[in-house]
C-alpha positions in Angstrom: 0.0 0.0 0.0 1.3 3.4 -0.9 0.7 6.2 1.6 0.8 9.6 -0.1 1.1 12.8 1.8 0.6 16.4 0.6 1.6 18.7 3.5 0.1 21.7 1.7 -3.0 19.9 0.3 -5.1 22.9 -0.5 -8.4 21.4 -1.7 -6.8 18.1 -2.4 -7.0 18.2 -6.2 -3.3 17.4 -7.0 -3.0 14.5 -4.6 -6.3 13.0 -5.6 -5.3 13.1 -9.2 -1.9 11.5 -8.5 -3.6 8.8 -6.3 -6.0 7.9 -9.1 -3.0 6.5 -11.0 -1.8 4.4 -8.1 -4.2 1.5 -7.3 -4.8 1.1 -3.6 -3.1 4.4 -2.6 -4.1 6.0 0.6 -4.0 9.8 0.7 -3.2 12.0 3.5 -3.4 15.8 3.4 -2.5 18.6 5.8 -3.9 22.1 5.1 -3.5 25.2 7.2 -6.7 26.9 5.9 -9.9 25.5 7.3 -12.0 26.1 4.1 -9.5 24.4 1.8 -9.1 21.6 4.3 -12.8 21.0 4.4 -12.8 20.7 0.6 -9.9 18.3 0.7 -11.8 16.0 3.1 -14.2 15.3 0.2 -11.3 14.1 -2.0 -8.7 12.5 0.3 -8.8 9.6 2.8 -7.6 11.7 5.7 -7.0 15.4 6.2 -5.6 17.3 9.1 -6.3 21.0 9.3 -3.2 22.5 11.0 0.5 23.2 10.7 2.2 20.7 8.4 5.6 21.1 10.0 4.4 20.1 13.4 2.3 17.2 12.1 5.1 15.6 10.2 7.7 15.5 13.0 8.7 12.0 13.7 6.5 10.4 11.0 8.5 7.8 9.0 5.7 6.1 7.2 5.2 8.4 4.2 6.4 7.1 0.8 5.8 10.2 -1.3 5.9 13.9 -0.4 4.2 16.1 -3.0 5.3 19.8 -2.9 4.0 22.4 -5.2 5.3 25.9 -5.5 3.1 28.5 -3.9 0.6 30.1 -6.2 0.2 33.8 -6.5 -3.0 35.2 -5.3 -4.1 38.7 -6.3 -0.9 39.5 -8.3 1.4 39.1 -5.2 
């Protein structure tokens, strides 16, 4: 079983798309924003709303870490 983690899951779109290509994959997301975390819960197996850095300390079970560059919002 592959366990896939996106520590900045947003709405879970990228990780859900990746997991669709890996039969039996379990998806785990961490999202700081409550609204995006709620959306991710509809797409991923488990979602934690909170600080990814604190949640990942000491966790040695993740096989893939998906990181995307931050997206610009409002021209910033």
